[in-house]
C-alpha positions in Angstrom: -73.0 1.9 35.5 -71.0 -1.1 33.7 -68.7 0.0 30.6 -71.3 -3.3 28.5 -69.0 -4.6 25.6 -71.1 -2.2 23.6 -70.3 0.4 24.7 -67.0 -1.0 24.2 -68.4 -0.9 20.7 -69.3 2.3 20.7 -66.5 3.6 21.5 -64.3 2.2 19.4 -67.0 2.8 16.3 -67.2 6.7 17.5 -62.9 7.2 16.9 -62.8 6.1 13.8 -61.0 2.6 15.1 -58.4 5.4 16.0 -56.5 7.0 19.5 -58.7 9.9 20.7 -56.0 11.1 22.9 -55.3 15.2 22.2 -53.2 15.3 25.9 -51.1 17.8 26.0 -49.0 15.4 28.6 -48.4 12.9 25.7 -45.3 12.5 24.3 -46.7 10.1 21.8 -47.5 12.7 19.4 -48.1 16.6 18.9 -49.7 18.4 22.1 -52.9 19.0 21.4 -53.0 16.7 18.4 -54.2 14.1 17.7 -52.9 10.2 18.4 -52.7 9.2 15.0 -51.9 5.4 16.5 -55.6 3.0 15.0 -56.8 0.5 17.9 -56.6 -3.1 17.5 -58.4 -5.6 19.7 -56.9 -5.8 23.3 -54.4 -3.2 22.6 -56.2 -0.3 24.1 -57.9 0.6 27.6 -61.1 3.8 28.3 -60.5 7.1 29.6 -63.5 9.1 31.3 -62.8 12.5 30.9 -64.7 13.0 34.3 -65.0 10.8 37.2 -68.0 12.0 38.7 -70.2 11.4 34.9 -69.6 7.9 34.8 -70.1 4.7 31.7 -72.0 7.1 30.0 -70.7 6.7 25.7 -69.8 11.2 25.9 -67.1 10.5 28.7 -64.9 7.6 27.4 -62.4 8.2 25.0 -60.5 5.1 24.0 -56.9 5.8 23.8 -53.8 3.2 23.0 -52.1 2.2 25.4 -49.6 4.3 25.4 -50.9 7.1 25.8 -52.8 5.9 28.9 -49.2 4.4 29.8 -48.1 8.0 28.5 -50.8 10.4 30.9 -51.0 7.5 34.3 -48.0 5.4 33.6 
């Protein structure tokens, strides 16, 4: 299943247009706390909670580019 524009819109709305990263590995915010960065168009990526569940809204998180790079860069 592919991530559609509607899914991206719904993901941003669910996130309150704020990064959803809570990774303890991320150096961008406190461990265990949610990143405070506001997500702007074209300035965020989709993170899959699990690779096996695919593109379902419950399996996706909206992350700012800094958090994504800190975890996968």
